[in-house]
N, C-alpha and C positions, 0 to 999 in steps of 0.2 A: 162223719163222726166231726164233734166242736172241738177244737184246741183254746187252751186258755193261755194267755201270759200276762202276769202281773207288772204291771209299769209305775213305778214314782213318778208323780206328779212333775219333780224336776225335772225328769229326762224326757218330758214329752217337749217336741216342737210344734212350730208351727205349722200345719198340714200344706202340703204342696197344692197350689191351684187348679182343678179340673183344665183338660185340654182346653175348652170352651172359652176357661175363664182368664187363660193367662195373658190376653190384650184385654182386658176389663180392668177399667182403673178402679180403685180400691173400693169408694166408694157405690162403682156400678157394682159390684161384688154382693157389697152389705145389703144395697134395695134390691137383688135379684133373691136374697135368704129372708128379706122382711114378708115373703108370702108364707111363711112357715112358723113364723114366730108367734101366731097367736093357736098355735095347734095344741092343746092342751095333753099334757102325759101326765102318770101317774106316779109319783116317786114315794116311796117305801124305804125306809131304815128301820133292818131288823136285828134288833140287841141278841137275837136267839131263838133256837126254836127248842121244842119236848114233843113227848108223845105221854099220853094218857087216855086211860078211857074213860068211857062219858060218864061212868058211875063215880068216878074219882073226881071229873070235872062238877058234877053235879055237889058233891059235896066240898068244894070250894066256896069260901063264905069271905065276908070283908077281911081284911088285913091277911087272908093265907100267903103264902107264897108259891110260886111256882119256880120250882130250880130250870135253868137253861143250861143247854149244852155250850156256853161259853163261861169264860173266867173274864172277873173286874178286869179291864184293864184292856183287855181283848180288842180287836178293831172288829166294827158293826159291818154288816154287808148291805149295800145299796142299791135298789132296783129301780129298774125306771119300763116300766109297760111288764112288769116281771119277769123283767132280764136284768141280772146280776150284769152291772158297769161299774163300782166300785167298792170301794171298802174305807170308811172312815173312824171318826171317833164323835164320841159324844160331846158337846161343849155347853155350858150356859151362855147365854145370850139377853142379858138383863135379866127377867124373870121367866124366861121360855127356854127350855130345852131346841138346840142346834144340833145340825151335824157337821164336820168339817171332813172334805174329803182328803184320804193320804196316800189312796194308790188308785190307780182306774186300771180297768181290767179288761183288757185286750181280747175279744173271740173272733178265731178265724173260722168263717162258716164254708164248710165244704161242702 
């Protein structure tokens, strides 16, 4: 069973070093992590969800509005590799949309 706990970003602390990293200088820890820096991950920001029948989907055209299960101003879900990891807000950065994380979702796997 998986339980989740919502954390505010302000509540996060620097993680304690792993047992074998306690004697390593900070630069060495960073160098050890460099091996994973180039691993690609898929990040998705989900504004909301809905369910509809295929015939309704086929009737949609340009300008159609699809009602989602979220209200304006409500937090969006942020997934990394299809796993919910955070919630956030949509922001505008120059002429593009972006997401700012407002809380981290901590899950305990049992």
